[in-house]
N, C-alpha and C positions, 0 to 999 in steps of 0.2 A: 504494500500500500504506500509506495513512494510517489514522488512527483512524476517520474518517468511513466509509471503506469497510468496516472491521470492524463498526461499529455497524449499518450497513445490512444486512450479511450476517447478523448475529445476529438483527436484527429480522425479516428475511424468514424465517429458519429458525423463529423462534417463531410467526409468523403461519401459515406453511404447516403446521407441525407441529400447531398447535391446530385450525385449520380442517379439515384432512384427518383429524385424530384424532377430532373430533366428528362429521364427516360423511364417513366413509370411502368412501361410495358415489360421491363425486366422482371418485375414482381410476377407478372402473368406467366412469363416464360419459365421461371423457376417453379412456380406452382404446377405448370403443365407437365413437369417431369413426373409428377405423382398421380396424374389424372389419366384414366382410361377412357378414350373417346367412344369405344364400342359399348361399354356398359354405362357410360356417362356418370361415372362415380370415381371417388378416390378409394381404390380397392383396400388399402391397408386399414382404413377405418372399420372395415368389416372383419378384420382378423382379430380373433379373441386374444391371442398371445400379445399382439401389439397393444390391445386395450389394457391387458394386465400390466404390461411394462409402463404404460402411461400412468396408471394408478399407483404403481410401485414407486415411480419417480417422485410423486407428491408425498408419499409416506416417508420416503428417505429424507426429503427436505425437512418435513415437519419433525422427524425424529431428532434432528439437531436442535430444534427449538424446545423439545419436551423437557429436558433437564432444567432449563431456565424457568419454564412455566411451573413445574413442580416445586422448585425451590422458592419461587415467588409466592405460590399458594401456601406452602408450609410456613413461610415467614409471616404471612398475613394471619394465619391461625395461631402461630406461636411466635410473636415478635420478640419474646424474651430470649429466644435461641438464635445463634448466629446463622447466617445464610449458609446453605449447603453448597452453593455455587458462587464463584466470584461475582461480586456486585456489579462491577463494570461489564463483565460478560453478559449478565442478565440484561442490563440496559442496552448494550450494543446490539445483541442479537434480536431482542424483542422490538426495539425501535426500528431497526433497519428492515426487518421483514414486514412490519406493519406499514411502513412507508412505501417500500418498493413493491411488495406483492399485494398490498391492500389499498391504501389511500391513492397512490398515484396510478394504479391500474384500474381496479374494479370500481372504486368510488369516484374517480375523476375521468380519465381518458375513455375507458370502455363504456362509461355511462353517457358521456357527452360528445364523443368523437364517432360520428356515424358511419365509419368505414365498414362495409360488408365483408364477411369472411369469404375466402375463396369458394367454398362449397355452395354459396348462394348467388354468385355472380353469373351473368349471362354467358360468359366465356366458358363456364364449366357447368352448363345446363341448369343454371339457376334463373332467378327472375329479377335480380337487382343489378344495378350498374356499378361496374368497378370504378373506384376512385384511388388516386395516388395517396401515399401515406400522409401527406401534408394537408389533405382536404377533409375537413370534418363534416362535409355536407352530404354524406352518403345516405342511402335509404335505410340503413340499420337503425332500429328503434331502441334496442337494449342489448347488453352483453355483446358488444361489437368487437371488431377484429383488432383495432389499434389501441394499446399495444398488448402483447400477450401476458396474461396473468400467470399461466403455468410456466412460461419461459422465465419470467421474473422470479418466480418461486424456485425454479431449478438453479438459475444463476446466483440466487441468494446464498447458495452454499459457499460462495466466496467469503462470506462473513465468518463462519466457523473456521474456514481455512486460514483466515488472517490471524486467528488465535492459536494456531498450531505452533508447536515448538519451532524456533528459527531453523533448525536443521531440516525439519520436515515440511516447512512452509512452501517452498517451491513445488514440491510434489503435491501438496494439498491444493495449491492454486491450480496446477495443471489438471488434477482430478476434477475440481469444481468446474473448470471451463469445459472439459470433455463431457461431463455430466449435463451441464446446461445446454451445450450444443446438441447432444444426442436427444435430449428431451424436446428441444426446440425443433429438431429435425422431424421427430414424430408428429408434432403438432402441424408442421407443414405437410407431411405425408397424409395426414388425416383430412386435409383440406380445411383445417381450423384456423390457420394463420398464413399470411404472406411472409416472405423473408424479412421485410422491413419491420414487421410486427415483432418478430422474435429478436432481431438484431437490436432494435430499440429497447426491448425489454432487458436484454443483457447489459447494454451500455448504461441505461438509466440506473439499473440495479447496482452496477459497479460504482457509479459516481455517488450514489447514496451511501454505499458502504465505505467508500474512500473518505468522504467527509465525516461520516459517523465515527470512523476509526480515528481520524485526525482530531476531532473535537474531544473524544473521550480519552484517547491514549497519548496523542502526540503533542498537540499545541499547549504550551504552558498555561495560557490564560484560561483555557476551558477544561483542561483535563482534571480529573478528580480521582479519588482512591476508592478501593473496595470498601474500606471502613466507613467512608462517608455515605455510600449507598446503604450499607447495613444500618448505620445510625439513623438515616432518614426514614427508612422503612420501619424501624423500631418506633420512632416518634409518631409516625403516621398511624400505625396499627395498634399501639399500646392502649389507647383509650377504649377501643372496642373490645380488646382482650380483657381489660380490667372489668368492663361492664359485664361481659359474659361470666367472669369469675364471680361477681356479686350476684348475678341472677341465678346461676346454676350451681353455685357452690364450688368447692375445691380450692386448693391453695395455689397461689401463684409461685411457680418455681423461681428461686432467686436467679437473677441475671448472672451469667457466667463471668468469672473474673478474667480480666485482660492482663 
């Protein structure tokens, strides 16, 4: 998560945006590689094993979030006990996946950017008009194509990769990129997204993760400690914990010594 990586991501975003903006038919040509004109469908979307692989990819991504979610819930129930997971890791992982795979995709672009998916455009036996990635005026009313939520979720595995031990981090990054690219390729093969949908998902997610990592771990003015997160969660949840103790009885365990 250094400046070189950020500059590469921004350069790729610029190149892809300009090239596919000037020549939007490239999106159609790439999607056509997965389309069967005889059956007028995207055959792989009917393959049960491909469907299992698609679902498994999402489970893999969310499996990286689960420890942080569990640690946060336990801390809310028992604020007198220390966090089971690094406080900064909890903030970093939860905030980045909520932003990249939730707010920026499903709650923002996919809701208000009316780009139809490949499977429903006229070029692939659908009834809606194809539009370029930059045009929000498509016929899609909801859950639209730009940009890919599943692609963003898969590429989000770059976040836990950024927390891997330094010696393993390059391999973790490579694995996350391959995983994101493979998952995005499946979405294209199913006719669910154009190339620019999944490419944008990966680049937006990387930039969210880059800035999240910098804010929490790198920049002196904004970074904070695991202990600060633990203390903040304790202060936030202790009143409700004490109220439960008074209402339902039982003794409050003494806070562990530091």
